[in-house]
N, C-alpha and C positions, 0 to 999 in steps of 0.2 A: 618233446611234443608231438602234439598228437589231433589231426583232421580228416575228417570226412570229406569225401571225392565227391558230396556236391557241392560244398564252400570251400573248392575250388576256385577260382575265379577261369572261365571261362574266357581265351585270347582267340580263339579262332571258329567260328562254326559257318558248316552253308551244308548244301541236302547230305543224308549222311557221314560229313565230319564232321567229330568236334572235337578241342584240345583243350583240358584242362591244367595250366601250371601255378606254381608259386614255387616262389623263389627264399630263402634264407632258413632253409637248412645245412646249417655251417658254410659251406661254402655250393653246396649243388643244388638244385633247381629240381621237382619232381614236375613232369606232365603225364598225362592220363591220354593216350587218345582211341580216336574214334574214329578208324579211315575204310571208305568203303575201297574195293578193288579198283584194282588198274590205280589207284593212286602210284605214280611216278615222284619223288623227288626231286630230282635231277635236273629240272626245266628250273627249280626252285634255287640251285643252289650257284647260277651262271654267275661269276664276279666272284666268288672266292679260292684260294687257291686252288690250279687243276680242278675247278669248278664242282667240288667237293667237300662235304662234310669234315670242319677238321676239329671235330667236339664227339670227344669217347662219351658213349650210353652205355647204363647196365640197365636192364630193364627184365622182366614178364610178360609172359605170352598167354591174354586170358580165352584170346581163341582167335581164330582165322592166323596165317599164313604170309611173311614177307619175305625179303629177301636184300640182305645187303650186297652191293658187288661194291669192290674197294679199286683203289688208285693202281696197284700193279693189275687188273681183271678179273683174282679169287673174290668166288660167289660162298654166301653161309644162308641160308635156307634153315627159319624160325618158324614155328603151329605153336598151340597151345599146351599149356603147360610148358614153354622148353622158358629160360632160364637165357640170357644172353649179357655180353661186351661186344661191342662196334666198339675197336676203334679206330683211332680218328682217318680224316681218308677214305671214306664213302657219300652214298648216296643208297636210298632204298625206295624198294619196290613194293605198292601191297599185291600178293596172289588173292588171298581169300581174305573178306571184310574183314580187319582186322581190331581188336580190344587189345591194348597194353598200356602198362608204366614203364617210363625212365625215368630215371638219374642221370642225371649230368653235371661237368662245372660249371657253373653259373657264368660265368665272361665269357666262357668257349660258347656256352647257348647261348649268350645273351648275341655277340657277333655275330651265331648264323640267324638267326630269327632277326636281327636287323634286317640282314641282306636277304635274307627271305619277302619281308614290307616292301621293302626297298625294292623288287624283282615285280612282286604282285600288285603294286600302284604302277610298274613301267609297262605291263601286259591289260590294265584297264582300261 
């Protein structure tokens, strides 16, 4: 399977923010993220177990910096050029405008994104 980033459907867009997502890569979903500095996923995870993301992610950072903060309080920071794995039980905060790709199990990612949509609707 081959696809161009521009052909992947946009699932979320706001000033400085763009997310493209495509399921159907086996049991995985690919997501391209463009996120502004200061983006904090924590409020969007409210209602999930421990109010954190239970989906693992594997990815690569093209530019920028962000941190994963795990259930146990530990943090990992990633920057341009880094390949990463984030285990279940985390949130993330963008420290410098960010562009990255990640691959995640479709089932778990769908559960998280459903919750994110619900929380965003409640905030509107």
